[in-house]
Each structure stands twice: as structure tokens, then as C-alpha cells.
N, C-alpha and C positions, 0 to 999 in steps of 0.2 A: 215032825210035821212036815211035808213035802213044800217049799214054797214054789208059785210059780216062777217059770223062767222070765224075766223083764225081758219087753222089745227092744231092742238095739237103739241105742242113739241116734247111730248111724243113719240109720234108715230114715229116721223121721227127718234128718237132717237133710239128709239126699233126696227123698220127696220134696221138702220145701224150698230146696235149690232148684228143682226141675219145675217144681211149680210153676216159680218168679221167672224162670227162664221161658217157659213158653208164651208167656207175655210179653216179655220184655224181647225176644228174638224176634217175631214180625217186624218192629219197629226196628230194631238193628238193621236187617235185610235192605229195610225200605228207605230208611238212612243212607247205608252205601249205594245204593242203588240211584239215589236222586241228589246225594251231598257227594260224598268221598268220592266216589265213580265219574261226577262230571267236574269234579276239582283236579283227579287226576288227570284227566283226560284234556282238560284245558292246558295243564302244565304239558303234557306229552306235544302238543299241536304245535305248541309255545316256540319250539326247536326246529319246527318244520314249516314250507314255504306250499302254501296250500289255498286253494279258493273258497273249497266247502264244496264243490260238484265235479273236480275231477279225479278220475281215481288211481293218480302218482301222487307221494307225497314225498318232497323232495328235502333230504335233512341240510337244513342250513346252520345248524349250532343256535349262536346265541346272536345271531345277526337280527332276529327281530327285537332283543334288548338292545341293541346298539341304536337299532331304530326310533325305537322309545324316548332313548334320552336326546336324539338329536331332533326329536315331534316339537315342534314347536307349540302345538297345542294342547300336548299334553300337561305343561306348567298350568296355563291356563284352565284347564279342565279341573285338577287338582282344586286351583283354589277356589274355584265355583263351589267345587265339593264343599269343601271344608267354611266356607261363607256360610253355605246351605247349615252345615253340621253346627258351627257354632250358636247362629241365631235361631235355629229351631230348639237346640236345647234348652237356651235361654228362654224362649218366650211362651215354647209349650210347656215347661214344665211349672215358670210363671204362673200363667193361668190356669194349669189344672191343678194347681196346687193349692190357687187361690179358690177355686170353685170346691172343690175337694173338701178344704176345710170349712170352707163356708156352709155346704150342704149336710154338713156332718157336726160343728160344733155351733151352729148359729140358730139350728132347730126351727127352718123354717118350714111352716106347713106342706108349700109345694115343693117341698125339693126332689120327691119321684117324676114331676112333672121336668123338672129344669134337667134332671139327670139325663132325659129321655130326648130332650130341646140338645142338650151338649154332645151327647151322644150320636146325634142324627147323623151329623157327616160320613162316621164312619160305617155307616149302610151305606150309604152313596158309594157307586163305582167312580173309581178313581177317572174312568175317561170324563164321568158326568162333570164331575167337580173342574176338571181341567177347561169342559166344553162351558159350563157356564161360567167359571172364572176369565173366559177369552172372551164372552159377551160383555161381564162387566166391566173389561179393560178396553172394549171398543173405542177407539176414538171419534167417531161417527154417532153412535148408536148406544154405547154404553153407560150404564147407572154410574160410574165415577163420574166422568166429565159432565153427565147432568147437574149429577146434586153438587160438584164443583162448580158449574155455571149461575149456581142461584145465588154467589157470592161475588160473581164478576159482575161487569157489565157489558161484556162480550162470552159467547160460547168458548169453553175451552174444550179444545180438540187434540189434550197430549197425546200420543203414542205411547202408551206405558209399556208394552212391547216391543215395541220397535227400536225404543230408542235405548241406545249401549249404555247411557248411566244411569237408568231407571228398570233395566227387565231382570237383572236378578234380582232388584230390591221388591219387583211387581209380583215374583213368583215366591215372595215368603207369605203373605198373606193366605194363600192357598193351601200350602203345605203347613202351615201352623195351623188354620183352621179345621182341617181332615183330624189333624193328630190330637188334639187335645182333649175331647170328650175320650178316647181309649185309658189314656195315661189318667184319667179322674178320675175313671169307676176302679183303677189299681189303686191309686193314693186312697180311694174312698172305703176299699176294702181293708187296708193296711190301717186306717184311721181307727175304724168300726171293729179291728181287733184287739183294740187298748183298751185296759179293763176302766169302765169309768172311776175307779175309786181313785187311782191315779189323778184323775183331773181333780176332784172333791177335795182330795189332801193337798193339793196344788193353789186350789181354792182359799182354803180355808188357811194356807200359809199365806195368803194375799196377793199371789201370782194373779195378772190380768190375762186379757185373750192372747195379747203379743207372746206375755211371757211364758203362757203354757204352750204355745205354738212351737217359740223359739227352745223350750227346756224340755218340754214332755213331747211333744208330736213327731217334730221334724226329728229328735236322734232315734223315737223308738221306730217312725217309718225307714229311716237312712236305706238300710239293704233294699226296700222297695222301691227309694227315691235314687239310689246307684244305680240297681237295675233297669229301669226306665231309661235313665240319661245312657246308657251303654245301648240297650235297645233302639233309642234314637239314633245314635251316631250309626249303628251298623244298618238300620234300614234304608238311611240317605246316603249312603257310599253305596248301597246296592242298588235302593230303588229309585233316585231322584230322576233317572232318565224318563222315569215315566211322565212326570208332569213338564217334564223340559221338553219330548217330544207331543204332548197334546197343545202346548202353550208357545212353544218358541220355533221348535224344530231346530234347536242349537245356535241361534241367530238373537240379535244381527252380528255378522261377522264375529261367528263362535264365540261372542259374549258371556251366552248363557251355556256354553257346552260344560259338558260336565263327564267323566269317566265310562259312565253305564251307557248312553247316547254313544259317546264316540265309541265306544266297542260295539253296537248296534250298527252306527254309521258304515263301519270299516269291516264287520264282518258279512253284515247280509244287504247292503246296497251297493259297496264296492267290492266284494268280493273278497275279501283277505282276512278269511276266519282265520287263520293263523296267527297274524298281526291283532286280531280280536280276541284271540285264546289270551295273548301277551297282557293286554291291555286288562283283561280279568285276572291274570295273574298279581297285577299291579294292585290293582283293588284289594284283591283277597290281604296282600302284604300289609295296604296300607289300613285294613280294617282289623287285623290282630295287632297290630303296632299300635294304632290308637285305643284299642280295647284295653293292652296290656298296661298304658301309660294312664288310663281314664281307674282301672282298676288299682292302680299304686296312690292315685292323687283322691282318692273318694275313700281310701280304706279307712277303717274304725273300728274299733274294739266292739264287738257286738254288745248288747245293754239287754237284758234279760230282767223281763215284765215279772 
């Protein structure tokens, strides 16, 4: 009896790889165009003196980096960036985790409504958030001073965004408010993936809600928790300039200056684009270093369910 020829395994494997590559290649090309190329271009520009509009680019070596080291605004901007990183990580993850656990473990009937309410700020444009909170902080017509005036004998006219000691703290509420809903939904998805039998077993063993959270929920959602923390750090270091631009314009006296907005000012207001590119390289380096440190600090052995 003649056996039919078997199809070579190599052909199937090759077709499978080609099929996967056909889906990955367009994304990889876009990633190279919009991420890798700008990064390399920015690094290249940092070694030149270029306004951004002239046809000539003068090679100056590491002079931009020497200027960066001697720039008095850079340390202040780095300090403000990490001020926002520190408090946003703590406050966003605290509120997001609290709401996520409350809406999943407490079995609230209105949980779907609350999810929409908490996620609503993520739907709003950052520009709208900045303008809204600027009105709230308005020293004469703002809601915050009007509310505080209810508890005093005279009108409160605190200049929240114009006072050097209050301006950075005033940027925190809108930044935190805008981020809670997104990370809450991520944590909710992780909690819902935990089998209910694990909680039932913990309850039978006498574990209360707090012990179930610390011994069951938190360890099993740790990877998502860690990813959320790192995402907050990266988006803050790279994106906090938006809220600064809208609400304080870096003032008063650069007290709310951050690296991203300083890059924008140098590159597109003062037409020193090559120095702006140098600041961009600094942001990239700080993001990478901070991410690597957090990866190590937050590392835990994975737990299988």
C-alpha cells in the first residue's frame, strides 16, 4: 500500500510566520516612523546649532549638553517633574485601587454608574480640564475661594496659580482627577479575572475584606499594578507640560516649569530647536532610568492562579 506524501512541516511554519509578520509589520513600520525616527532625529539635532527654520545647521558637538548642565532652570524643572511623578503615583494608585476594589468586592448595585462617573474625566480633553480648573482656581470668581469664604468672615482671594508656594500643589488635583478613572478600569479588569473560588476559600479560612485585599487581591493584580505605576511615571515625565501650559505657563518665575514645557519654549518660542532636542534627550534618559529602577523595585515572583 502506497502512503500519501506528508506535507512538510516547514511549509506550515513558514506560512504561519508570514501570516503573523503581515500583521506586525505595519505596526512596526508606524512605530519606526513616529517613535524611533523622532528619537534618533532628536539625538542628531542635539549636536547642532539650529533654529528650526534656517537652512544651515552648524555642528557644535556637545556644546548643547554643556549648556544643559549650566542651565539654572533644568534642575528646577527636573524637581517639578518628579514632584508630579511622586504625588501622582501615590494619589492616583491609592484612589484608583480603592474605587476598583469597592466597585468589585463590595457588590454595589450602582457599580456601573460609578464606573462611568469616575471614568468621565478621561473622556474630556486635557484642554477642557485645564480651562475648567483655571476657573476653579480663579482668585476672584473661582469656586474654590468662594467655597472657602463660607468658613471665614471675609472673602478669600488666594491666588492659587500665582503664588510660588501653592502653584505646584495646585497642579496636582486636576492631574490626579484626570487619571483616576483610566487606572481604576485597568485594576477592575485584573480583579475580575481572579476566580471567585479563591475569595471563597479565603473567606472560609476567616479572612476579612482587608486581609483578602492584602493577601489575595494585591498579589494577584501586582503585574497590572506595577504596569500602571510605570505608565503614570512615563506619561508624567513626557506629558505634564500640557497642564502646565494651560494653567500656569511655567510661572510664576519658572516655579511650575517642567522639562516638557521648557523644551517647547526653547524650541518653538525662542527658536532654539537644537537645544530643545537636547532637553528631549534628557527626558528620554530620565524616563529610561526611572523605569528601570521601578522595574527592579517593584519586581515580584509571579503568582499563578
